[in-house]
N, C-alpha and C positions, 0 to 999 in steps of 0.2 A: 557424456558428456565429451566430445573434442576443445580444444581449445580456442575460443572462441576471443576478438580480439573487438572493442566497446572503444571508438576513438570520438571524441568528444571538444569541441571545437569552439573557444573564449573568446572571445574578441573585448577584448579591455582596451579604451583607452587607444583606439587603433593602434593596437600590437593581438596580434591574432598568437594562438596557440594550445596546438595539441596535447588534451593529457592520453596516452594507453590503459586501458584500463582490462585488465585478462581476468579469467581465473584461477589464472598462477599467482594473483593478488595477495598475499598472507591478512587483511581487514582490511576493512569498511571505512570510512573515515575522510567526515568533510573540516575541512582547515579555514573556523572563518577570516572573513576578509580576503578569499584567495579563491585565484578561477580553478586553484589543482583541486581534483575530485577521485577519492578515489574509491571502488566502488569491484565489490565482488560480485559479481549477478547469481554467480553461483550459491553463496553466503547466502545472498540472502532470496533464492527462492526456492531454499533451503530454510532457511530462518519460518520463512510464508507456511509454510508443506511444515514445519514442528506448529506453525500455532492452530494451523487447521485443521490436526489428526485428532484435536481433543476435543471437533465441534460438527466434521466432515465420516461421509464412510467411504469407505479405499476409493468404492465403484467411481466416485464424487471427486474424487483426491486426482483417480489416474486420470478423469476427464476434461479437469475443467485446467484452461489455459495458465498462464505461471502472470501472463497480464493481470488478466481474472486472481486469481492464487494471492499477489502480491496486494491490491487495493480490497477482497477481501480483508485479510491478512488485519490492517490495517484499520478499515472497517470493525473489527472484531478487537482490536487495542484501545480503540476508544469509547466503544460502549463502557468495556469492559471500565473503565473508567470515572462515567459518570452513573450517581444518582439511579437516572431516568433516561429513558425513549427521548422525548422532549429536548432533554438540553442536549443527549447527545447528534441526533440535529441538528437541533441549531446547528455547532458544534462544524460538523459537517458539512451542512447547505450555507455555511457562513456570507459565503459569495456571494453563490447562484440566485437564493432566495429572495432578494428585494428586484431581481425576474419576470419572479413569477405574479399568478393575477391571485391566486389567494395560497401562502405557500404552507404548506401542510408539511415542517421538518420530521414529526414527530413518522409521522403517512409515511413519508416519499423514503423513509428506514426504515418503517416494516417491510414495505414492499421492495426494497433493497435485499433487506436481512428475507428477507420468502422466496429468493430467484434458486441461493442456492436452501433451501430449504429451512433457515434459522429466522427463532424470534430473540429478540433482546431479551425475554425472562429465563433463557439456557442457558448465555453466554456465563460464565462465572470460572473465575481466577482459578 
């Protein structure tokens, strides 16, 4: 990977500040109540792949988009932390569920995981 730089612009109290975030960053950190965020995208991507390596085959790992990899890794971590699929689904879809005619968070989560050939019961630490 090249040396990519991402610029994030924060506007707070009428003051614009630009934070440069590069792959050369040493760590990822968010300081509470601060407009400054340091995020190493390479570290985030690598961390996602470390999680996904446990659940996806090599073909899927090489074809998954970075965006999907980070999102799926997060969903897997949430699923692992909940006892059942319904509870994990309620957490993951907490805001969007109110907009649906018949919210079935468990089914939505099941369908999302199936896109990657995964099942809730197969997600263990």
